Biopython code that builds the backbone (N, CA, C, O; Angstrom):
import numpy as np
from Bio.PDB.StructureBuilder import StructureBuilder

atoms = [
    (1, "UNK", "N", (-15.293, 9.906, 19.066)),
    (1, "UNK", "CA", (-13.594, 9.609, 19.307)),
    (1, "UNK", "C", (-12.730, 8.288, 18.288)),
    (1, "UNK", "O", (-12.840, 7.062, 18.251)),
    (2, "UNK", "N", (-11.758, 9.418, 17.453)),
    (2, "UNK", "CA", (-11.859, 8.025, 16.106)),
    (2, "UNK", "C", (-10.649, 7.419, 16.125)),
    (2, "UNK", "O", (-9.651, 8.140, 16.082)),
    (3, "UNK", "N", (-10.465, 5.590, 16.213)),
    (3, "UNK", "CA", (-8.581, 5.612, 16.523)),
    (3, "UNK", "C", (-8.376, 5.279, 15.510)),
    (3, "UNK", "O", (-9.212, 4.785, 14.754)),
    (4, "UNK", "N", (-6.955, 5.520, 15.209)),
    (4, "UNK", "CA", (-6.007, 5.344, 14.324)),
    (4, "UNK", "C", (-4.902, 3.604, 13.998)),
    (4, "UNK", "O", (-3.677, 3.483, 13.971)),
    (5, "UNK", "N", (-5.669, 2.858, 13.862)),
    (5, "UNK", "CA", (-4.676, 1.852, 14.149)),
    (5, "UNK", "C", (-3.724, 1.562, 12.809)),
    (5, "UNK", "O", (-4.296, 1.183, 11.787)),
    (6, "UNK", "N", (-2.325, 1.731, 12.804)),
    (6, "UNK", "CA", (-0.688, 1.233, 12.291)),
    (6, "UNK", "C", (-1.049, -0.504, 11.940)),
    (6, "UNK", "O", (-1.928, -1.148, 12.512)),
    (7, "UNK", "N", (-0.384, -0.884, 11.161)),
    (7, "UNK", "CA", (-0.298, -2.186, 11.286)),
    (7, "UNK", "C", (1.532, -2.099, 11.083)),
    (7, "UNK", "O", (1.956, -1.695, 10.000)),
    (8, "UNK", "N", (2.393, -2.447, 12.041)),
    (8, "UNK", "CA", (3.814, -2.440, 10.999)),
    (8, "UNK", "C", (5.376, -3.502, 11.136)),
    (8, "UNK", "O", (6.444, -3.407, 11.740)),
    (9, "UNK", "N", (4.915, -4.212, 10.459)),
    (9, "UNK", "CA", (5.727, -5.373, 10.201)),
    (9, "UNK", "C", (6.359, -5.583, 9.851)),
    (9, "UNK", "O", (6.562, -5.745, 8.647)),
    (10, "UNK", "N", (7.197, -5.730, 10.927)),
    (10, "UNK", "CA", (9.142, -5.382, 11.136)),
    (10, "UNK", "C", (9.424, -6.054, 12.217)),
    (10, "UNK", "O", (8.720, -6.530, 13.108)),
    (11, "UNK", "N", (11.077, -6.018, 11.930)),
    (11, "UNK", "CA", (11.340, -7.087, 13.526)),
    (11, "UNK", "C", (11.649, -5.819, 14.292)),
    (11, "UNK", "O", (11.973, -4.957, 13.476)),
    (12, "UNK", "N", (11.686, -5.264, 15.785)),
    (12, "UNK", "CA", (12.170, -4.948, 16.568)),
    (12, "UNK", "C", (11.794, -3.489, 17.268)),
    (12, "UNK", "O", (12.260, -2.864, 18.221)),
    (13, "UNK", "N", (10.325, -3.173, 15.975)),
    (13, "UNK", "CA", (11.124, -1.305, 15.169)),
    (13, "UNK", "C", (9.574, -0.853, 15.709)),
    (13, "UNK", "O", (8.598, -1.394, 15.190)),
    (14, "UNK", "N", (9.486, -0.345, 16.241)),
    (14, "UNK", "CA", (8.508, 0.697, 16.698)),
    (14, "UNK", "C", (7.863, 2.311, 15.911)),
    (14, "UNK", "O", (8.684, 3.212, 16.080)),
    (15, "UNK", "N", (6.974, 2.630, 15.362)),
    (15, "UNK", "CA", (6.882, 3.762, 14.388)),
    (15, "UNK", "C", (6.410, 4.722, 15.307)),
    (15, "UNK", "O", (6.819, 4.245, 16.366)),
    (16, "UNK", "N", (5.825, 5.748, 15.589)),
    (16, "UNK", "CA", (5.399, 6.248, 16.489)),
    (16, "UNK", "C", (4.545, 7.166, 15.354)),
    (16, "UNK", "O", (4.964, 7.514, 14.251)),
    (17, "UNK", "N", (3.472, 7.400, 15.836)),
    (17, "UNK", "CA", (2.349, 7.799, 15.124)),
    (17, "UNK", "C", (1.408, 9.055, 15.284)),
    (17, "UNK", "O", (0.209, 8.845, 15.099)),
    (18, "UNK", "N", (1.860, 10.506, 15.649)),
    (18, "UNK", "CA", (0.531, 11.397, 16.379)),
    (18, "UNK", "C", (0.869, 12.567, 14.468)),
    (18, "UNK", "O", (1.665, 13.109, 13.701)),
    (19, "UNK", "N", (-0.088, 12.323, 14.699)),
    (19, "UNK", "CA", (-1.060, 13.106, 14.010)),
    (19, "UNK", "C", (-1.168, 14.676, 13.800)),
    (19, "UNK", "O", (-1.246, 15.230, 12.703)),
    (20, "UNK", "N", (-1.157, 15.306, 15.063)),
    (20, "UNK", "CA", (-1.327, 16.786, 14.647)),
    (20, "UNK", "C", (0.327, 17.162, 14.853)),
    (20, "UNK", "O", (0.572, 18.362, 14.732)),
    (21, "UNK", "N", (1.107, 16.565, 15.053)),
    (21, "UNK", "CA", (2.178, 17.078, 14.463)),
    (21, "UNK", "C", (3.409, 16.904, 13.788)),
    (21, "UNK", "O", (4.556, 16.656, 14.162)),
    (22, "UNK", "N", (2.765, 17.137, 12.486)),
    (22, "UNK", "CA", (3.002, 17.629, 11.333)),
    (22, "UNK", "C", (2.601, 19.000, 10.536)),
    (22, "UNK", "O", (1.625, 19.215, 9.818)),
    (23, "UNK", "N", (3.518, 19.720, 10.849)),
    (23, "UNK", "CA", (3.117, 20.708, 9.982)),
    (23, "UNK", "C", (2.970, 20.747, 8.308)),
    (23, "UNK", "O", (3.675, 20.294, 7.406)),
    (24, "UNK", "N", (1.676, 21.530, 8.331)),
    (24, "UNK", "CA", (0.872, 21.494, 7.336)),
    (24, "UNK", "C", (1.691, 22.189, 5.633)),
    (24, "UNK", "O", (1.338, 22.262, 4.456)),
    (25, "UNK", "N", (3.023, 22.605, 6.524)),
    (25, "UNK", "CA", (3.518, 23.203, 5.730)),
    (25, "UNK", "C", (4.645, 22.373, 5.361)),
    (25, "UNK", "O", (5.426, 23.146, 4.806)),
    (26, "UNK", "N", (5.181, 21.134, 5.372)),
    (26, "UNK", "CA", (5.989, 20.292, 5.792)),
    (26, "UNK", "C", (6.396, 19.643, 5.338)),
    (26, "UNK", "O", (6.067, 19.775, 4.159)),
    (27, "UNK", "N", (7.176, 18.656, 5.483)),
    (27, "UNK", "CA", (7.411, 17.580, 4.048)),
    (27, "UNK", "C", (6.459, 16.366, 3.914)),
    (27, "UNK", "O", (6.164, 15.675, 2.940)),
    (28, "UNK", "N", (6.089, 16.335, 5.166)),
    (28, "UNK", "CA", (5.686, 14.841, 5.712)),
    (28, "UNK", "C", (4.017, 14.856, 5.276)),
    (28, "UNK", "O", (3.419, 15.910, 5.494)),
    (29, "UNK", "N", (3.485, 14.059, 4.849)),
    (29, "UNK", "CA", (2.533, 13.292, 4.722)),
    (29, "UNK", "C", (1.221, 13.268, 5.972)),
    (29, "UNK", "O", (1.112, 12.043, 6.022)),
    (30, "UNK", "N", (0.379, 13.684, 6.793)),
    (30, "UNK", "CA", (-0.800, 13.084, 7.112)),
    (30, "UNK", "C", (-1.365, 12.143, 7.253)),
    (30, "UNK", "O", (-1.784, 11.898, 6.122)),
    (31, "UNK", "N", (-1.695, 11.393, 7.891)),
    (31, "UNK", "CA", (-3.033, 9.821, 6.989)),
    (31, "UNK", "C", (-3.509, 10.529, 7.232)),
    (31, "UNK", "O", (-3.438, 11.402, 8.097)),
    (32, "UNK", "N", (-4.658, 10.051, 5.806)),
    (32, "UNK", "CA", (-6.322, 10.037, 5.815)),
    (32, "UNK", "C", (-7.285, 10.131, 6.969)),
    (32, "UNK", "O", (-7.433, 8.971, 7.354)),
    (33, "UNK", "N", (-8.089, 11.022, 7.788)),
    (33, "UNK", "CA", (-8.176, 10.664, 9.037)),
    (33, "UNK", "C", (-9.660, 9.942, 8.717)),
    (33, "UNK", "O", (-10.378, 9.437, 9.580)),
    (34, "UNK", "N", (-9.982, 10.014, 7.144)),
    (34, "UNK", "CA", (-11.111, 8.862, 6.607)),
    (34, "UNK", "C", (-11.130, 8.378, 6.342)),
    (34, "UNK", "O", (-11.414, 8.230, 5.154)),
    (35, "UNK", "N", (-10.796, 7.370, 7.275)),
    (35, "UNK", "CA", (-9.734, 6.066, 6.773)),
    (35, "UNK", "C", (-9.426, 5.402, 8.260)),
    (35, "UNK", "O", (-8.520, 5.837, 8.972)),
    (36, "UNK", "N", (-10.449, 4.083, 8.725)),
    (36, "UNK", "CA", (-9.112, 3.319, 9.938)),
    (36, "UNK", "C", (-7.722, 2.775, 10.143)),
    (36, "UNK", "O", (-6.914, 2.759, 11.072)),
    (37, "UNK", "N", (-7.749, 2.507, 9.386)),
    (37, "UNK", "CA", (-6.820, 0.944, 8.888)),
    (37, "UNK", "C", (-5.387, 2.078, 7.871)),
    (37, "UNK", "O", (-5.238, 3.114, 7.223)),
    (38, "UNK", "N", (-4.734, 0.976, 8.366)),
    (38, "UNK", "CA", (-3.520, 1.647, 7.014)),
    (38, "UNK", "C", (-2.357, 1.029, 7.764)),
    (38, "UNK", "O", (-2.033, 1.139, 8.947)),
    (39, "UNK", "N", (-1.575, 0.050, 6.322)),
    (39, "UNK", "CA", (-1.138, -0.829, 6.288)),
    (39, "UNK", "C", (0.376, -0.536, 5.121)),
    (39, "UNK", "O", (0.389, -0.560, 3.891)),
    (40, "UNK", "N", (1.634, -0.248, 6.193)),
    (40, "UNK", "CA", (2.565, 1.414, 5.561)),
    (40, "UNK", "C", (3.686, 0.250, 4.879)),
    (40, "UNK", "O", (3.988, -0.751, 5.529)),
    (41, "UNK", "N", (4.350, 0.554, 3.272)),
    (41, "UNK", "CA", (4.954, -0.627, 3.788)),
    (41, "UNK", "C", (6.523, 0.006, 3.282)),
    (41, "UNK", "O", (6.900, 0.480, 2.210)),
    (42, "UNK", "N", (7.129, -0.205, 4.430)),
    (42, "UNK", "CA", (9.084, 0.247, 3.441)),
    (42, "UNK", "C", (9.371, -0.747, 3.702)),
    (42, "UNK", "O", (8.718, -1.627, 4.263)),
    (43, "UNK", "N", (11.414, -0.739, 2.957)),
    (43, "UNK", "CA", (12.097, -1.264, 3.049)),
    (43, "UNK", "C", (12.941, -1.167, 3.744)),
    (43, "UNK", "O", (13.875, -1.940, 3.961)),
    (44, "UNK", "N", (12.569, 0.311, 4.393)),
    (44, "UNK", "CA", (14.441, 0.424, 4.506)),
    (44, "UNK", "C", (14.661, 0.971, 3.695)),
    (44, "UNK", "O", (13.970, 1.981, 3.560)),
    (45, "UNK", "N", (15.391, 0.787, 2.968)),
    (45, "UNK", "CA", (16.296, 1.518, 1.597)),
    (45, "UNK", "C", (15.775, 3.093, 2.014)),
    (45, "UNK", "O", (14.660, 3.379, 2.450)),
    (46, "UNK", "N", (16.877, 4.001, 1.758)),
    (46, "UNK", "CA", (16.577, 5.029, 1.737)),
    (46, "UNK", "C", (17.975, 5.885, 0.409)),
    (46, "UNK", "O", (19.152, 5.525, 0.449)),
    (47, "UNK", "N", (17.538, 6.824, -0.469)),
    (47, "UNK", "CA", (18.052, 7.600, -1.407)),
    (47, "UNK", "C", (17.975, 6.709, -2.485)),
    (47, "UNK", "O", (18.873, 6.695, -3.326)),
    (48, "UNK", "N", (16.959, 5.928, -2.562)),
    (48, "UNK", "CA", (16.669, 5.298, -4.250)),
    (48, "UNK", "C", (15.499, 4.232, -4.223)),
    (48, "UNK", "O", (15.145, 3.191, -3.669)),
    (49, "UNK", "N", (14.954, 5.601, -5.627)),
    (49, "UNK", "CA", (13.810, 5.722, -5.859)),
    (49, "UNK", "C", (13.217, 4.286, -6.437)),
    (49, "UNK", "O", (13.653, 3.403, -7.177)),
    (50, "UNK", "N", (11.696, 4.579, -5.531)),
    (50, "UNK", "CA", (11.260, 3.171, -6.072)),
    (50, "UNK", "C", (11.489, 1.958, -5.229)),
    (50, "UNK", "O", (10.490, 1.262, -5.053)),
    (51, "UNK", "N", (12.835, 1.483, -4.559)),
    (51, "UNK", "CA", (13.149, 0.161, -4.281)),
    (51, "UNK", "C", (11.595, -0.577, -3.164)),
    (51, "UNK", "O", (11.332, -1.697, -2.725)),
    (52, "UNK", "N", (10.959, 0.695, -3.104)),
    (52, "UNK", "CA", (9.916, -0.137, -2.387)),
    (52, "UNK", "C", (8.504, -0.957, -2.582)),
    (52, "UNK", "O", (7.568, -1.438, -1.943)),
    (53, "UNK", "N", (9.345, -0.655, -4.793)),
    (53, "UNK", "CA", (7.753, -1.779, -4.774)),
    (53, "UNK", "C", (7.789, -2.970, -4.943)),
    (53, "UNK", "O", (6.819, -3.711, -5.095)),
    (54, "UNK", "N", (9.065, -3.296, -4.930)),
    (54, "UNK", "CA", (8.852, -5.421, -4.873)),
    (54, "UNK", "C", (8.398, -5.833, -3.822)),
    (54, "UNK", "O", (7.596, -6.759, -3.699)),
    (55, "UNK", "N", (9.128, -4.825, -2.514)),
    (55, "UNK", "CA", (7.981, -5.550, -1.453)),
    (55, "UNK", "C", (6.264, -4.919, -1.025)),
    (55, "UNK", "O", (5.477, -5.338, -0.176)),
    (56, "UNK", "N", (6.176, -4.133, -1.696)),
    (56, "UNK", "CA", (4.586, -3.915, -1.851)),
    (56, "UNK", "C", (4.470, -5.116, -2.881)),
    (56, "UNK", "O", (3.855, -6.079, -2.422)),
    (57, "UNK", "N", (4.996, -5.274, -4.342)),
    (57, "UNK", "CA", (4.911, -6.382, -4.708)),
    (57, "UNK", "C", (4.690, -7.248, -4.404)),
    (57, "UNK", "O", (3.735, -7.828, -4.920)),
    (58, "UNK", "N", (5.553, -7.943, -3.233)),
    (58, "UNK", "CA", (5.081, -9.124, -3.267)),
    (58, "UNK", "C", (3.905, -8.751, -1.933)),
    (58, "UNK", "O", (2.786, -9.227, -2.127)),
    (59, "UNK", "N", (4.101, -7.902, -0.552)),
    (59, "UNK", "CA", (2.898, -7.904, 0.208)),
    (59, "UNK", "C", (1.262, -8.337, -0.101)),
    (59, "UNK", "O", (0.392, -8.967, 0.499)),
    (60, "UNK", "N", (1.366, -7.724, -1.204)),
    (60, "UNK", "CA", (0.094, -7.550, -2.386)),
    (60, "UNK", "C", (0.299, -9.244, -2.790)),
    (60, "UNK", "O", (-0.529, -10.077, -2.420)),
    (61, "UNK", "N", (1.138, -9.495, -3.344)),
    (61, "UNK", "CA", (1.078, -10.597, -4.516)),
    (61, "UNK", "C", (0.344, -11.345, -2.698)),
    (61, "UNK", "O", (-0.762, -11.808, -2.419)),
    (62, "UNK", "N", (0.767, -11.273, -2.414)),
    (62, "UNK", "CA", (0.585, -12.894, -0.238)),
    (62, "UNK", "C", (-0.796, -12.053, -0.190)),
    (62, "UNK", "O", (-1.860, -12.670, -0.160)),
    (63, "UNK", "N", (-0.777, -11.020, -0.185)),
    (63, "UNK", "CA", (-2.626, -11.390, 0.114)),
    (63, "UNK", "C", (-3.134, -11.610, -0.197)),
    (63, "UNK", "O", (-3.818, -12.502, 0.304)),
    (64, "UNK", "N", (-3.470, -10.989, -1.589)),
    (64, "UNK", "CA", (-4.339, -11.594, -3.185)),
    (64, "UNK", "C", (-4.317, -13.348, -2.896)),
    (64, "UNK", "O", (-5.456, -13.814, -2.912)),
    (65, "UNK", "N", (-3.869, -13.765, -2.792)),
    (65, "UNK", "CA", (-3.282, -15.160, -2.963)),
    (65, "UNK", "C", (-2.879, -15.917, -2.431)),
    (65, "UNK", "O", (-2.976, -16.993, -3.021)),
    (66, "UNK", "N", (-2.328, -15.969, -1.344)),
    (66, "UNK", "CA", (-2.789, -16.937, -0.304)),
    (66, "UNK", "C", (-3.338, -17.495, 1.105)),
    (66, "UNK", "O", (-3.180, -18.448, 1.869)),
    (67, "UNK", "N", (-4.186, -16.143, 0.953)),
    (67, "UNK", "CA", (-4.838, -15.628, 1.914)),
    (67, "UNK", "C", (-6.422, -15.936, 1.487)),
    (67, "UNK", "O", (-7.122, -14.935, 1.333)),
    (68, "UNK", "N", (-6.872, -16.884, 1.339)),
    (68, "UNK", "CA", (-8.057, -17.174, 0.627)),
    (68, "UNK", "C", (-8.914, -17.218, 1.815)),
    (68, "UNK", "O", (-8.778, -17.802, 2.890)),
    (69, "UNK", "N", (-9.732, -16.539, 1.401)),
    (69, "UNK", "CA", (-11.142, -16.069, 2.142)),
    (69, "UNK", "C", (-12.072, -16.977, 2.072)),
    (69, "UNK", "O", (-12.650, -17.510, 1.125)),
    (70, "UNK", "N", (-12.182, -17.148, 3.953)),
    (70, "UNK", "CA", (-13.456, -18.174, 3.900)),
    (70, "UNK", "C", (-12.547, -19.761, 4.055)),
    (70, "UNK", "O", (-13.372, -20.655, 4.243)),
    (71, "UNK", "N", (-11.163, -20.282, 4.024)),
    (71, "UNK", "CA", (-11.057, -21.638, 3.821)),
    (71, "UNK", "C", (-11.106, -21.672, 2.075)),
    (71, "UNK", "O", (-10.517, -22.375, 1.254)),
    (72, "UNK", "N", (-12.248, -20.401, 1.928)),
    (72, "UNK", "CA", (-12.433, -21.300, 0.390)),
    (72, "UNK", "C", (-11.461, -21.465, -0.855)),
    (72, "UNK", "O", (-10.541, -22.246, -0.611)),
    (73, "UNK", "N", (-11.444, -20.962, -2.031)),
    (73, "UNK", "CA", (-10.949, -21.113, -3.380)),
    (73, "UNK", "C", (-11.033, -19.838, -3.873)),
    (73, "UNK", "O", (-10.768, -19.777, -5.074)),
    (74, "UNK", "N", (-11.466, -18.231, -3.062)),
    (74, "UNK", "CA", (-11.651, -17.893, -3.926)),
    (74, "UNK", "C", (-10.577, -16.478, -3.214)),
    (74, "UNK", "O", (-10.207, -16.363, -2.046)),
    (75, "UNK", "N", (-10.363, -15.782, -4.092)),
    (75, "UNK", "CA", (-8.717, -14.608, -3.236)),
    (75, "UNK", "C", (-9.216, -13.837, -3.327)),
    (75, "UNK", "O", (-10.246, -13.668, -3.980)),
    (76, "UNK", "N", (-8.081, -12.424, -2.080)),
    (76, "UNK", "CA", (-9.105, -11.417, -2.393)),
    (76, "UNK", "C", (-8.284, -10.707, -2.913)),
    (76, "UNK", "O", (-7.054, -10.707, -2.947)),
    (77, "UNK", "N", (-9.685, -9.594, -3.655)),
    (77, "UNK", "CA", (-9.501, -8.724, -4.704)),
    (77, "UNK", "C", (-8.283, -7.669, -3.981)),
    (77, "UNK", "O", (-8.091, -7.458, -2.784)),
    (78, "UNK", "N", (-7.281, -6.893, -5.637)),
    (78, "UNK", "CA", (-6.411, -6.483, -4.914)),
    (78, "UNK", "C", (-6.678, -5.357, -5.823)),
    (78, "UNK", "O", (-6.480, -5.666, -6.998)),
    (79, "UNK", "N", (-7.061, -4.168, -5.643)),
    (79, "UNK", "CA", (-7.324, -3.366, -6.484)),
    (79, "UNK", "C", (-6.219, -1.744, -6.207)),
    (79, "UNK", "O", (-5.773, -1.297, -5.151)),
    (80, "UNK", "N", (-6.049, -1.100, -7.947)),
    (80, "UNK", "CA", (-5.337, -0.328, -7.464)),
    (80, "UNK", "C", (-5.524, 0.622, -8.658)),
    (80, "UNK", "O", (-5.817, 0.559, -9.852)),
    (81, "UNK", "N", (-5.067, 1.916, -7.331)),
    (81, "UNK", "CA", (-5.837, 3.491, -7.787)),
    (81, "UNK", "C", (-4.296, 4.175, -8.157)),
    (81, "UNK", "O", (-3.339, 4.034, -7.396)),
    (82, "UNK", "N", (-4.217, 4.979, -9.523)),
    (82, "UNK", "CA", (-3.319, 5.409, -9.648)),
    (82, "UNK", "C", (-3.636, 7.180, -9.955)),
    (82, "UNK", "O", (-4.244, 7.626, -10.928)),
    (83, "UNK", "N", (-3.142, 7.827, -9.034)),
    (83, "UNK", "CA", (-3.819, 10.095, -9.025)),
    (83, "UNK", "C", (-2.227, 9.920, -9.395)),
    (83, "UNK", "O", (-2.377, 11.123, -9.609)),
    (84, "UNK", "N", (-1.003, 9.654, -9.653)),
    (84, "UNK", "CA", (0.160, 10.040, -10.157)),
    (84, "UNK", "C", (1.095, 9.141, -10.218)),
    (84, "UNK", "O", (0.913, 7.975, -9.868)),
    (85, "UNK", "N", (2.495, 9.724, -10.796)),
    (85, "UNK", "CA", (3.697, 8.997, -10.270)),
    (85, "UNK", "C", (4.165, 9.000, -11.453)),
    (85, "UNK", "O", (3.612, 9.494, -12.435)),
    (86, "UNK", "N", (5.335, 8.381, -11.418)),
    (86, "UNK", "CA", (7.030, 8.517, -12.789)),
    (86, "UNK", "C", (6.402, 6.771, -13.676)),
    (86, "UNK", "O", (5.470, 6.076, -14.081)),
    (87, "UNK", "N", (8.216, 7.006, -13.425)),
    (87, "UNK", "CA", (7.989, 5.206, -14.490)),
    (87, "UNK", "C", (8.139, 4.445, -13.494)),
    (87, "UNK", "O", (8.203, 3.316, -13.982)),
    (88, "UNK", "N", (8.254, 4.354, -12.146)),
    (88, "UNK", "CA", (7.796, 2.783, -10.819)),
    (88, "UNK", "C", (6.339, 2.931, -11.103)),
    (88, "UNK", "O", (5.871, 1.832, -10.805)),
    (89, "UNK", "N", (5.001, 3.991, -11.679)),
    (89, "UNK", "CA", (4.707, 3.380, -11.366)),
    (89, "UNK", "C", (3.455, 2.998, -12.666)),
    (89, "UNK", "O", (2.393, 2.376, -12.706)),
    (90, "UNK", "N", (4.222, 3.700, -13.536)),
    (90, "UNK", "CA", (3.884, 2.687, -15.145)),
    (90, "UNK", "C", (4.137, 1.303, -15.012)),
    (90, "UNK", "O", (3.293, 0.416, -14.885)),
    (91, "UNK", "N", (5.052, 1.219, -15.043)),
    (91, "UNK", "CA", (5.689, -0.509, -13.997)),
    (91, "UNK", "C", (4.548, -1.088, -14.035)),
    (91, "UNK", "O", (3.675, -1.555, -14.766)),
    (92, "UNK", "N", (4.965, -0.831, -12.678)),
    (92, "UNK", "CA", (3.571, -0.978, -11.700)),
    (92, "UNK", "C", (1.950, -1.591, -12.116)),
    (92, "UNK", "O", (1.322, -2.463, -11.515)),
    (93, "UNK", "N", (1.526, -0.802, -13.365)),
    (93, "UNK", "CA", (0.457, -0.187, -14.193)),
    (93, "UNK", "C", (0.186, -1.722, -15.030)),
    (93, "UNK", "O", (-0.776, -2.484, -14.939)),
    (94, "UNK", "N", (1.158, -1.805, -15.679)),
    (94, "UNK", "CA", (1.743, -2.438, -16.945)),
    (94, "UNK", "C", (1.673, -4.588, -15.997)),
    (94, "UNK", "O", (1.389, -5.695, -16.454)),
    (95, "UNK", "N", (2.155, -4.023, -14.478)),
    (95, "UNK", "CA", (2.066, -5.073, -14.035)),
    (95, "UNK", "C", (1.206, -6.104, -13.952)),
    (95, "UNK", "O", (1.123, -7.233, -14.437)),
    (96, "UNK", "N", (0.170, -4.977, -12.714)),
    (96, "UNK", "CA", (-2.073, -5.338, -12.946)),
    (96, "UNK", "C", (-2.548, -5.798, -13.315)),
    (96, "UNK", "O", (-3.309, -6.680, -12.917)),
    (97, "UNK", "N", (-2.036, -4.917, -15.505)),
    (97, "UNK", "CA", (-2.635, -5.073, -16.444)),
    (97, "UNK", "C", (-2.199, -6.142, -17.485)),
    (97, "UNK", "O", (-2.928, -6.331, -18.459)),
    (98, "UNK", "N", (-0.989, -6.889, -17.323)),
    (98, "UNK", "CA", (-0.455, -8.284, -17.474)),
    (98, "UNK", "C", (-0.875, -9.473, -17.175)),
    (98, "UNK", "O", (-0.591, -10.530, -17.739)),
    (99, "UNK", "N", (-1.818, -9.227, -15.937)),
    (99, "UNK", "CA", (-2.489, -10.522, -15.480)),
    (99, "UNK", "C", (-3.104, -11.154, -15.387)),
    (99, "UNK", "O", (-4.241, -10.692, -15.291)),
    (100, "UNK", "N", (-3.004, -12.629, -15.329)),
    (100, "UNK", "CA", (-4.720, -12.846, -15.562)),
    (100, "UNK", "C", (-5.234, -12.186, -15.750)),
    (100, "UNK", "O", (-5.234, -11.688, -16.875)),
    (101, "UNK", "N", (-6.009, -11.751, -14.765)),
    (101, "UNK", "CA", (-7.624, -11.621, -14.266)),
    (101, "UNK", "C", (-7.185, -10.438, -14.465)),
    (101, "UNK", "O", (-6.087, -10.059, -14.059)),
    (102, "UNK", "N", (-8.024, -9.706, -15.134)),
    (102, "UNK", "CA", (-8.171, -8.597, -16.055)),
    (102, "UNK", "C", (-8.533, -7.617, -15.197)),
    (102, "UNK", "O", (-9.685, -7.862, -14.839)),
    (103, "UNK", "N", (-7.826, -5.889, -14.304)),
    (103, "UNK", "CA", (-8.647, -5.446, -13.645)),
    (103, "UNK", "C", (-9.825, -4.947, -13.373)),
    (103, "UNK", "O", (-10.726, -5.707, -13.728)),
    (104, "UNK", "N", (-10.093, -4.220, -13.009)),
    (104, "UNK", "CA", (-11.698, -3.617, -13.477)),
    (104, "UNK", "C", (-11.580, -1.969, -13.664)),
    (104, "UNK", "O", (-11.248, -1.620, -12.531)),
    (105, "UNK", "N", (-11.639, -1.175, -14.197)),
    (105, "UNK", "CA", (-11.483, 0.153, -14.678)),
    (105, "UNK", "C", (-12.132, 0.890, -13.925)),
    (105, "UNK", "O", (-13.095, 0.406, -13.331)),
    (106, "UNK", "N", (-11.806, 2.167, -13.754)),
    (106, "UNK", "CA", (-12.829, 2.963, -13.423)),
    (106, "UNK", "C", (-12.670, 4.943, -14.017)),
    (106, "UNK", "O", (-12.645, 5.829, -13.162)),
    (107, "UNK", "N", (-12.584, 5.271, -15.559)),
    (107, "UNK", "CA", (-12.759, 6.377, -15.155)),
    (107, "UNK", "C", (-13.678, 7.492, -14.924)),
    (107, "UNK", "O", (-14.861, 7.246, -15.160)),
    (108, "UNK", "N", (-13.342, 8.835, -14.453)),
    (108, "UNK", "CA", (-13.346, 9.506, -13.447)),
    (108, "UNK", "C", (-13.553, 10.982, -14.374)),
    (108, "UNK", "O", (-13.625, 12.068, -13.798)),
]
sb = StructureBuilder()
sb.init_structure("model")
sb.init_model(0)
sb.init_chain("A")
sb.init_seg("    ")
for serial, (resi, resn, name, xyz) in enumerate(atoms, 1):
    if name == "N":
        sb.init_residue(resn, " ", resi, " ")
    sb.init_atom(name, np.array(xyz, "f"), 0.0, 1.0, " ", f" {name:<3s}", serial, name[0])
structure = sb.get_structure()
């Protein structure tokens, strides 16, 4: 049996997840069952496209720069995978490629 662990970073929030309750024809997506850990980021804004990007970028920066591996000086690497998107995705990619540390590129 495979367990899916979801971390929710919110105050007084319960987020139930039942993978079999989603219809394949519905508008909700099911989490990929090939992964065991998920970090879902949402700032609670409704009806504003791309509103979660600022929160996501801050969380990525915190994880990458503040949490050092084993108390040393190496930081946690962040990988950006883009499959599709709009103007907010282009802005996010621009942020990644203009950082001091250049990202690794993969072409498929």
